[in-house]
LOLO-14083 format. One record per residue (C-alpha): x negated, y negated, z. Coordinates in nm, 4 decimals. Each point is the difference from the previous one (the first is absolute). Example, Ala and Ser with C-alpha at 12.3 -4.5 7.8 and 13.67 -1.06 7.14 Angstrom:
<atoms>
@east = -1.2300 | north = 0.4500 | up = 0.7800
@east = -0.1370 | north = -0.3440 | up = -0.0660
</atoms>
This chain:
<atoms>
@east = 0.0100 | north = -0.0086 | up = 0.0278
@east = -0.1663 | north = -0.3015 | up = -0.1053
@east = -0.0615 | north = -0.2687 | up = 0.3033
@east = 0.2570 | north = -0.2357 | up = -0.1108
@east = 0.2555 | north = 0.2410 | up = 0.0017
@east = -0.1010 | north = 0.0879 | up = 0.3531
@east = 0.0729 | north = -0.3361 | up = 0.0924
@east = 0.3261 | north = 0.0097 | up = -0.1639
@east = 0.0927 | north = 0.2593 | up = 0.1891
@east = -0.1347 | north = -0.1480 | up = 0.3480
@east = 0.1883 | north = -0.2577 | up = -0.0515
@east = 0.3095 | north = 0.1900 | up = -0.1205
@east = -0.0178 | north = 0.1656 | up = 0.3616
@east = -0.0471 | north = -0.2901 | up = 0.1833
@east = 0.2638 | north = -0.2016 | up = -0.1505
@east = 0.2557 | north = 0.2679 | up = 0.0482
@east = -0.0960 | north = 0.0671 | up = 0.3463
@east = -0.0057 | north = -0.3906 | up = 0.0653
@east = 0.3282 | north = -0.0744 | up = -0.1683
@east = 0.2178 | north = 0.2585 | up = -0.0082
@east = -0.1411 | north = 0.2010 | up = 0.3038
@east = -0.0748 | north = -0.3088 | up = 0.1765
@east = -0.2608 | north = 0.0999 | up = 0.1864
@east = -0.1662 | north = -0.2514 | up = 0.2555
@east = -0.3857 | north = 0.1425 | up = -0.0401
@east = -0.1378 | north = 0.2372 | up = -0.2414
@east = -0.3458 | north = 0.1707 | up = 0.0925
@east = -0.2618 | north = 0.0761 | up = -0.2491
@east = -0.0823 | north = 0.3294 | up = 0.0832
@east = 0.4098 | north = 0.1081 | up = -0.0167
@east = -0.0332 | north = -0.1020 | up = -0.3955
@east = -0.2191 | north = 0.3196 | up = -0.0033
@east = -0.2098 | north = -0.1882 | up = -0.2947
@east = -0.2059 | north = 0.2411 | up = -0.2253
@east = -0.2645 | north = -0.3222 | up = -0.0423
@east = -0.0761 | north = -0.1781 | up = 0.3217
@east = -0.1329 | north = -0.3098 | up = -0.2454
@east = 0.3653 | north = -0.0790 | up = -0.1511
@east = 0.0836 | north = -0.1596 | up = 0.2962
@east = -0.3634 | north = -0.2158 | up = -0.0428
@east = 0.0781 | north = -0.0870 | up = -0.3299
@east = 0.3664 | north = -0.0733 | up = 0.0422
@east = -0.0900 | north = -0.2750 | up = 0.2784
@east = -0.2265 | north = -0.1162 | up = -0.2372
@east = 0.2767 | north = -0.0539 | up = -0.2662
@east = 0.1893 | north = -0.1565 | up = 0.2738
@east = 0.3125 | north = 0.2393 | up = 0.0008
@east = -0.0535 | north = 0.1088 | up = 0.3928
@east = -0.1266 | north = -0.1371 | up = 0.2927
@east = -0.1707 | north = 0.2888 | up = 0.2753
@east = -0.0321 | north = -0.1188 | up = 0.3240
@east = -0.0378 | north = 0.3024 | up = 0.2844
@east = 0.0974 | north = 0.2616 | up = -0.2282
@east = 0.3082 | north = -0.1299 | up = -0.0807
@east = 0.0475 | north = -0.1087 | up = -0.3472
@east = 0.2122 | north = -0.2090 | up = -0.1907
@east = 0.1302 | north = -0.1436 | up = -0.3131
@east = -0.0996 | north = -0.3794 | up = -0.0834
@east = 0.2712 | north = -0.2022 | up = -0.2104
@east = -0.1871 | north = 0.1131 | up = -0.2949
@east = -0.0221 | north = 0.3282 | up = 0.0913
@east = 0.4032 | north = 0.0000 | up = 0.0663
@east = 0.1059 | north = -0.1305 | up = -0.3330
@east = -0.2819 | north = 0.3014 | up = -0.1755
@east = 0.1984 | north = 0.2424 | up = 0.2451
@east = 0.3252 | north = -0.1464 | up = -0.1079
@east = -0.0960 | north = 0.0434 | up = -0.3843
@east = -0.1375 | north = 0.3915 | up = 0.0730
@east = 0.3327 | north = 0.0598 | up = 0.0851
@east = 0.2248 | north = -0.1685 | up = -0.1905
@east = -0.2195 | north = 0.1682 | up = -0.2950
@east = 0.0412 | north = 0.3299 | up = 0.1200
@east = 0.3876 | north = -0.0021 | up = 0.1226
@east = 0.0302 | north = -0.1172 | up = -0.4119
@east = -0.1988 | north = 0.2688 | up = -0.0801
@east = 0.2043 | north = 0.2870 | up = 0.1904
@east = 0.3382 | north = -0.1255 | up = -0.1377
@east = -0.1728 | north = -0.0018 | up = -0.4010
@east = -0.0772 | north = 0.3674 | up = 0.0773
@east = 0.2869 | north = 0.0934 | up = 0.1288
@east = 0.2400 | north = -0.2293 | up = -0.2210
@east = -0.1744 | north = -0.0035 | up = -0.3034
@east = -0.2477 | north = 0.3185 | up = -0.0388
@east = 0.2676 | north = 0.1540 | up = 0.2213
@east = -0.2633 | north = 0.1962 | up = 0.2346
@east = 0.1867 | north = 0.2352 | up = 0.2499
@east = -0.2482 | north = 0.1078 | up = 0.2699
@east = -0.0082 | north = -0.2687 | up = 0.2617
@east = -0.3982 | north = 0.1058 | up = 0.0911
@east = -0.0806 | north = -0.0867 | up = -0.3782
@east = 0.1470 | north = -0.2979 | up = -0.0202
@east = -0.1942 | north = -0.1279 | up = 0.3134
@east = -0.3260 | north = 0.1451 | up = -0.1672
@east = 0.0513 | north = -0.1474 | up = -0.3540
@east = 0.1471 | north = -0.3733 | up = 0.1986
@east = -0.3468 | north = 0.0163 | up = 0.1487
@east = -0.1692 | north = 0.0155 | up = -0.3185
@east = 0.2317 | north = -0.2539 | up = -0.1786
@east = -0.0294 | north = -0.2617 | up = 0.3106
@east = -0.3538 | north = -0.0685 | up = -0.1513
@east = 0.1385 | north = -0.0509 | up = -0.3539
@east = 0.2697 | north = -0.2347 | up = 0.0780
@east = -0.1772 | north = -0.2924 | up = -0.0230
@east = 0.1430 | north = -0.3547 | up = -0.0066
@east = 0.2558 | north = -0.0376 | up = -0.2661
@east = 0.0317 | north = 0.3415 | up = -0.0669
@east = 0.2286 | north = 0.0740 | up = 0.3278
@east = 0.1650 | north = -0.2960 | up = -0.0903
@east = 0.1159 | north = 0.1701 | up = -0.3437
@east = 0.1276 | north = 0.3441 | up = 0.1607
@east = 0.1454 | north = -0.1900 | up = 0.2945
@east = 0.2027 | north = -0.1789 | up = -0.2830
@east = 0.0428 | north = 0.3201 | up = -0.1892
@east = 0.1560 | north = 0.1503 | up = 0.3042
@east = 0.1934 | north = -0.3028 | up = 0.0741
@east = -0.1368 | north = -0.1162 | up = 0.2985
@east = 0.0295 | north = 0.2649 | up = 0.2617
@east = 0.0204 | north = -0.0571 | up = 0.3439
@east = -0.0707 | north = 0.3749 | up = 0.1425
@east = -0.2575 | north = 0.2535 | up = -0.1189
@east = 0.1249 | north = 0.3379 | up = -0.0517
@east = 0.0009 | north = 0.0467 | up = 0.3996
@east = 0.2060 | north = -0.2813 | up = 0.1279
@east = -0.3109 | north = -0.1981 | up = 0.0530
@east = 0.0043 | north = -0.3726 | up = -0.1094
@east = -0.1722 | north = -0.1299 | up = -0.2662
@east = -0.1488 | north = -0.3678 | up = 0.0473
@east = 0.1073 | north = -0.2022 | up = -0.2733
@east = -0.1978 | north = -0.1520 | up = -0.2579
@east = -0.0072 | north = -0.3153 | up = -0.2236
@east = 0.2118 | north = 0.1194 | up = -0.2282
@east = 0.2448 | north = 0.0858 | up = 0.2514
@east = 0.0065 | north = -0.3665 | up = 0.1128
@east = 0.0322 | north = -0.1250 | up = -0.3807
@east = 0.2943 | north = 0.2551 | up = -0.0649
@east = 0.2214 | north = -0.1781 | up = 0.2854
@east = -0.1319 | north = -0.3141 | up = -0.1646
@east = 0.1551 | north = 0.1142 | up = -0.3046
@east = 0.2903 | north = 0.1673 | up = 0.0872
@east = 0.1905 | north = -0.2540 | up = -0.1597
@east = -0.1202 | north = 0.1297 | up = -0.3445
@east = -0.0480 | north = 0.3299 | up = 0.0853
@east = 0.3550 | north = 0.2046 | up = -0.0803
@east = 0.0719 | north = 0.3487 | up = -0.0753
@east = 0.0551 | north = 0.0713 | up = -0.3770
@east = 0.3935 | north = 0.0606 | up = 0.0760
@east = 0.0421 | north = -0.3784 | up = 0.0994
@east = -0.1716 | north = -0.1038 | up = -0.3812
@east = 0.2402 | north = -0.1269 | up = -0.2249
@east = -0.0250 | north = 0.1051 | up = -0.3870
@east = -0.3282 | north = -0.0986 | up = -0.1550
@east = -0.1337 | north = -0.1372 | up = 0.3324
@east = -0.3768 | north = 0.0433 | up = -0.0212
@east = -0.2859 | north = 0.0604 | up = 0.3213
@east = -0.2776 | north = 0.2279 | up = 0.0943
@east = 0.0364 | north = 0.2970 | up = 0.2194
@east = -0.1017 | north = -0.0828 | up = 0.3498
@east = 0.0520 | north = 0.2806 | up = 0.1850
@east = 0.1732 | north = 0.3511 | up = 0.0588
@east = 0.1995 | north = 0.0375 | up = 0.2510
@east = 0.0757 | north = 0.4081 | up = 0.0978
@east = -0.1706 | north = 0.2646 | up = 0.1791
@east = 0.1169 | north = 0.2377 | up = -0.2301
@east = -0.3210 | north = 0.1240 | up = -0.1388
@east = 0.1556 | north = 0.2043 | up = -0.3022
@east = 0.1879 | north = -0.3169 | up = -0.1179
@east = -0.2919 | north = -0.2404 | up = 0.0839
@east = -0.2263 | north = 0.2093 | up = -0.2125
@east = 0.2991 | north = 0.0169 | up = -0.3011
@east = -0.0136 | north = -0.3848 | up = 0.0405
@east = -0.3640 | north = -0.0220 | up = -0.0462
@east = 0.0057 | north = 0.1998 | up = -0.2812
@east = 0.2545 | north = -0.2309 | up = -0.1547
@east = -0.2739 | north = -0.2428 | up = 0.0116
@east = 0.1607 | north = -0.1865 | up = 0.2710
@east = -0.3438 | north = -0.1235 | up = 0.1989
@east = -0.0149 | north = -0.3391 | up = 0.1892
@east = -0.0447 | north = -0.2688 | up = -0.2158
@east = 0.1372 | north = 0.1496 | up = -0.4023
@east = 0.2460 | north = -0.2250 | up = -0.1365
@east = 0.3444 | north = 0.1141 | up = 0.0145
@east = 0.3378 | north = -0.0593 | up = -0.1978
@east = 0.3111 | north = 0.0885 | up = 0.1200
@east = 0.2654 | north = 0.0724 | up = -0.3176
@east = 0.3151 | north = 0.0871 | up = 0.1436
@east = 0.1228 | north = 0.1264 | up = 0.3497
@east = 0.3274 | north = 0.1910 | up = -0.1251
@east = 0.0796 | north = 0.3128 | up = -0.0196
@east = -0.3963 | north = 0.0272 | up = 0.1118
@east = -0.2931 | north = -0.2211 | up = 0.0703
@east = -0.2029 | north = -0.0399 | up = -0.3336
@east = -0.3534 | north = -0.1766 | up = 0.0604
@east = -0.2536 | north = -0.0455 | up = -0.3066
@east = -0.4059 | north = 0.0502 | up = 0.0976
@east = -0.1684 | north = -0.1440 | up = -0.3443
@east = 0.1774 | north = 0.2224 | up = -0.2294
@east = 0.1267 | north = 0.2419 | up = 0.1553
@east = 0.3330 | north = 0.0064 | up = 0.1965
@east = 0.1532 | north = 0.1962 | up = 0.2494
@east = 0.3505 | north = 0.0867 | up = 0.1892
@east = 0.0255 | north = 0.0239 | up = 0.4145
@east = 0.2666 | north = 0.0435 | up = 0.2329
@east = 0.1039 | north = -0.3117 | up = 0.2124
@east = -0.2063 | north = 0.2309 | up = 0.3192
@east = -0.3159 | north = -0.0130 | up = -0.1899
@east = 0.0465 | north = -0.3540 | up = -0.1591
@east = 0.0442 | north = -0.1448 | up = 0.3704
@east = -0.3237 | north = 0.1481 | up = 0.0894
@east = -0.2015 | north = -0.2322 | up = -0.2636
@east = -0.0874 | north = -0.3028 | up = 0.1147
@east = -0.0816 | north = -0.2995 | up = -0.2548
@east = -0.1757 | north = -0.3044 | up = -0.0031
@east = 0.2114 | north = -0.2061 | up = -0.2251
@east = -0.1475 | north = -0.2044 | up = -0.2742
</atoms>
């Protein structure tokens, strides 16, 4: 494991223990570090404080730990909702690898694709990102496809469904965040155009496709 990954694992552990388990003091020895020099490096990077054997997160460390937790839990949702991984153990193990890959910007794209979820598959909260606050600010401009008028145009903002089969179906159509879409008709089914291709869906699916109006 790369040393930077080891540091991220320690940050993740410290963040969960201090912010979710509300532990007031965390003993260095309780972290069971394989490499004792890790804490020294983290201290040099101003990520942690160490005093009398007790380790704590600095403001910089808190933000870094929060970002890692966000990436990990988004990765878990990506694995369960998109890739349809069933094994909890495999989801956790793979998410641990993914969290190091979902760097700044990529995590927001995953979050947007998944409809800005509030919880991971295990019911733990996903810290919101910048994309989530932008979604709230744009709420008046973002509507489900079913609310559009005929020939009204926009771009796909996000897909609001936890059904992995439906999500895969929508993605297979090309309904990804940022894709231009035009509603053609709303009766008897919802017909929309993506590029030169038309698709027809029922109201339930049209309700799950959120569009930012042009």
